[in-house]
C-alpha positions in Angstrom: 3.6 26.8 -9.7 6.9 27.9 -8.1 9.6 27.3 -10.7 12.4 26.9 -8.2 10.7 25.1 -5.3 7.8 22.8 -4.8 4.7 24.3 -3.1 5.3 22.1 0.0 7.1 19.1 1.3 5.6 16.1 3.1 7.5 13.5 5.2 6.1 10.0 5.4 7.2 6.6 6.7 6.7 4.3 3.7 4.3 1.6 4.6 3.4 0.5 1.1 5.5 0.3 -2.1 3.2 -1.9 -4.1 2.7 -2.8 -7.7 0.2 -0.7 -9.7 -0.3 -0.5 -13.4 3.0 0.6 -14.9 4.5 1.9 -11.7 4.0 1.8 -7.9 1.5 2.8 -5.3 3.4 4.5 -2.5 1.6 5.2 0.8 2.6 6.0 4.4 1.9 8.0 7.5 2.9 11.6 7.8 5.8 12.3 10.1 5.9 15.6 12.0 8.9 17.5 13.2 9.0 15.6 16.4 9.0 12.2 14.6 5.4 11.4 15.5 3.3 9.6 12.9 -0.1 11.1 11.9 -2.5 10.7 9.0 -2.1 8.6 5.9 -0.6 10.1 2.8 -0.7 8.6 -0.7 1.5 10.5 -3.2 0.0 10.3 -6.7 0.8 11.4 -10.2 -1.5 13.2 -12.6 -1.9 10.0 -14.7 -5.5 8.6 -15.0 -4.5 5.7 -12.7 -2.3 7.9 -10.5 0.6 5.5 -10.2 4.2 6.8 -9.4 6.9 5.8 -11.9 10.3 4.7 -10.8 11.8 7.9 -12.2 9.4 10.0 -10.1 10.5 8.4 -6.8 14.2 8.6 -7.4 16.6 9.8 -4.7 19.6 12.0 -5.8 21.9 9.0 -5.6 19.8 7.0 -8.1 18.2 4.7 -5.6 14.4 4.4 -5.3 12.1 4.2 -2.3 12.2 1.2 0.0 9.6 0.0 2.5 9.9 1.5 6.0 12.1 4.5 4.9 11.2 8.0 6.0 11.0 10.0 2.9 10.6 13.7 2.0 8.4 14.2 -1.0 8.0 17.5 -3.0 4.3 18.1 -3.7 2.0 20.5 -5.7 -1.3 20.2 -3.8 -3.7 17.9 -2.0 -5.6 15.8 -4.4 -8.4 13.9 -2.6 -10.5 11.7 -4.8 -13.7 10.0 -3.7 -12.9 7.3 -1.1 -9.1 8.2 -1.2 -8.9 11.4 0.8 -5.2 10.7 1.5 -4.0 11.5 -2.1 -1.5 14.3 -2.6 -0.2 15.3 -6.1 3.6 15.1 -6.3 5.8 17.7 -8.0 7.8 15.5 -10.4 10.5 18.1 -11.1 12.3 17.3 -7.9 14.1 14.3 -6.3 12.6 12.6 -3.3 14.9 12.5 -0.2 15.6 9.6 2.2 15.6 10.9 5.8 15.7 7.9 8.0 14.2 4.4 8.5 11.8 3.0 11.2 12.2 -0.3 13.1 9.6 -2.9 14.3 9.1 -1.2 17.6 8.2 2.1 15.9 5.8 0.3 13.5 3.9 -1.2 16.4 3.3 2.3 17.8 1.6 3.6 14.6 -0.9 0.8 14.0 -4.4 2.0 13.2 -7.1 1.5 15.8 -8.7 -2.0 15.3 -11.9 -1.7 13.3 -13.5 -3.7 10.5 -11.9 -3.5 7.1 -14.5 -1.2 5.7 -17.6 -3.0 4.4 -17.7 -6.9 4.3 -20.0 -9.4 2.6 -18.9 -8.9 -1.0 -16.5 -11.4 -2.6 -15.2 -12.5 -6.0 -15.0 -16.1 -6.9 -11.4 -16.4 -5.9 -11.5 -14.0 -2.9 -13.4 -13.4 0.3 -14.6 -10.1 1.6 -12.3 -8.6 -1.0 -14.4 -6.0 -2.7 -16.9 -3.2 -1.9 -19.7 -1.8 -4.1 -18.8 1.7 -5.2 -22.0 3.1 -3.8 -21.2 1.9 -0.3 -17.9 3.7 0.0 -17.4 6.4 2.7 -14.6 8.9 2.2 -14.5 9.5 5.9 -13.1 6.0 6.5 -10.2 6.5 4.1 -8.6 3.8 2.0 -5.6 2.6 3.9 -5.0 0.6 7.1 -2.0 -0.8 9.0 -3.1 -3.8 11.0 -1.5 -6.5 13.1 -2.2 -10.2 12.5 -1.4 -13.3 14.5 -1.3 -15.4 11.4 -1.4 -15.0 7.6 -1.4 -17.8 5.0 0.2 -16.9 1.7 -0.3 -19.0 -1.4 0.0 -18.8 -5.2 -3.1 -19.1 -7.3 -4.3 -18.5 -10.9 -6.3 -15.4 -11.8 -8.4 -15.2 -15.0 -7.6 -12.3 -17.3 -9.9 -10.6 -19.8 -7.8 -12.1 -22.6 -8.9 -15.6 -21.4 -5.5 -16.4 -20.1 -4.6 -17.3 -16.5 -2.1 -15.3 -14.5 -0.3 -16.6 -11.5 -0.9 -14.3 -8.4 -0.1 -14.4 -4.7 -3.0 -14.3 -2.3 -3.3 -13.9 1.5 -5.8 -15.5 3.8 -6.2 -14.2 7.4 -8.8 -13.5 10.1 -9.2 -10.0 11.5 -11.7 -9.0 14.2 -13.8 -12.1 13.6 -14.0 -11.8 9.8 -12.2 -13.9 7.3 -10.4 -12.4 4.3 -8.8 -13.6 1.1 -7.1 -10.7 -0.7 -4.6 -10.4 -3.6 -1.1 -9.4 -2.6 0.6 -6.5 -4.5 3.8 -6.3 -2.4 6.4 -6.8 -5.2 9.0 -8.3 -2.8 6.6 -10.9 -1.6 5.3 -11.6 -5.1 8.7 -12.0 -6.5 9.8 -14.5 -3.8 6.7 -16.7 -4.2 6.5 -16.6 -7.9 10.2 -17.3 -8.4 10.4 -20.0 -5.8 7.2 -21.7 -7.0 6.0 -21.8 -3.3 2.5 -23.2 -3.0 1.8 -21.8 0.5 3.5 -20.4 3.5 2.2 -19.4 7.0 3.5 -16.3 8.7 3.1 -15.4 12.4 3.3 -11.9 14.0 2.7 -9.9 10.8 1.8 -6.4 10.0 -0.1 -5.7 6.8 -1.0 -2.5 4.9 -4.5 -3.0 3.4 -5.4 -0.6 0.6 -8.5 0.1 -1.4 -8.1 0.3 -5.2 -9.7 2.9 -7.4 -13.2 1.9 -8.7 -13.4 -0.7 -11.5 -16.7 -2.0 -12.9 -18.7 -0.7 -9.9 -16.4 -2.0 -7.2 -13.2 -1.2 -5.3 -11.0 -4.0 -4.2 -9.1 -4.6 -1.0 -5.4 -5.5 -1.5 -2.6 -6.4 0.7 -0.2 -3.7 -0.3 2.6 -4.7 2.0 3.5 -7.5 4.4 6.0 -6.7 7.2 7.5 -9.2 9.6 10.0 -8.5 12.4 12.7 -10.1 10.2 11.9 -8.0 7.2 11.8 -4.8 9.4 15.3 -5.6 10.5 16.6 -5.8 6.9 17.1 -2.9 4.4 15.3 -4.1 1.3 
């Protein structure tokens, strides 16, 4: 390890800044020197569940990463793991840097090619097409997608916990390429709005969503809505 500099830097447009364990799951598309977006990158920590802490994603001014910012991240090495080939291990000794921010028009240009959201046909009691058996995963398909939706229904629901208690969560229902989905939402801005407002349901039109696959748990990985981006949200700095 270089004591004065990280091994390399990577620039990404942040397309997910979602809740994960005791920190965040950050993910985005790599930005080259010309500003063109390329492959997916998910910066990870060496923790067992790989989440990024708030301290680890600090800018020099004390602010932390926001959705749609272009950020420069100091890294140690690529760290692909199973169905998550996008993972890159961060160098936590250094600050991250904010370089720019993208708008709605730029986002529409970096959508992934329309294709089914991995494998369908496996659901939990509360979800629909929301999980995949671990043995059916294909690392070549990656674990992140940015998709466009004509309509999404958001609503609050109760989710059973191992303790036997019920936890209030936000879920999203939508149709994509002829398949119906009901997935948990881990976008903290959306979660906070709905849980504080006590909103029962709300319909969104013209929406972009980052869909992410979790790490394996009890033989399955789960599909999550890691971010929800509307034209109005893209116009704000949040």
